[in-house]
Each structure stands twice: as structure tokens, then as C-alpha cells.
N, C-alpha and C positions, 0 to 999 in steps of 0.2 A: 504494500500500500504506499503510495507516494503521499508524503505529508502536505505537499502543495497540490491543489486541485489541478488536474489536467497536465501535469508535468512530472517527469521522472528526474529531472535535474532542476537547478535553481533557475527561476524565471522571475525577473523583477516585476513588481506590481501584480503578482498572482496571489490570490488569497490561500491561506493555509487552512487545513481542516481543524476542527475544533477538538478540544480534549474529549468532550462527550462522544463525538463521532469516532475517534480513535479508540476510546474505551469500549464502545459498542462493538467494533471490529475485533478487538482483543477478546472480549467476552464470547463472541460467536466462535472465534478460532479455539478458544479454551474448551467450550462446550462440545465442539466437534473434534477434539483431540488433534488440533492442527497447530502449526506455528504461524506467527504473523511477522512478516518482514516489514519494518517501518523504514522506508527510504528517505534519507535526508540528502538533498542535492547541495553541495557546497557552492558558495558565491565564487566569482571569478578569482578572488584573492585567496581562495582556499579555506576561508572561515565559514562557520555555519551560520545561517540567518538566526537572529535573536528569536524570531517567532517560532522557529523549529526547536531551539533550545528550551524555550518556555513550554512548548507543547510536550516535549519528552520529560521535563521536570514535572509537569502536571500529572502525566501518567505515572511517573515514579511515586508521587505522593499518594496516588490511589492504590498502587500495587504493594507498596511497602507494608501496610498493615495486613495484607493478605498473602504475603510471601510464602507461607507454609501451604497455602492452597494452590499456588502456582508451581 
């Protein structure tokens, strides 16, 4: 799953998915005994977009209390 809508790489001015949307995809994958690949396309300078970092941190905050279940 690409974190930016409609792009597997970094694309300026393209919206990112929400934490709720990524959480829903993760829950679906978990329920179906699958893996979820969350793709983060780096910016031209090699850094990660702040929106992607915030999204992954948001998922981490939700997963951390449930880590024994994952």
C-alpha cells in the first residue's frame, strides 16, 4: 500500500492516506493472516516526507499497546 494516494514514489502536492485508512488496511491484513507493505517514497533529496513520518508514528502509537496480539 502506497502511503501517498495514486503514487508509489514521492509526488509533490499529492495527499497522503490517513492513519485510520492505514489502520483499517492493517487490521484487514491481520484478520486474513497477511502482511501489509507500507511504501514510503523518498523525496528527491532522499529524506522522507514529514507527512509519511507522522503517519507511521500514528500507526506505531496504535500498534504498541497491542504488540502481543500482532
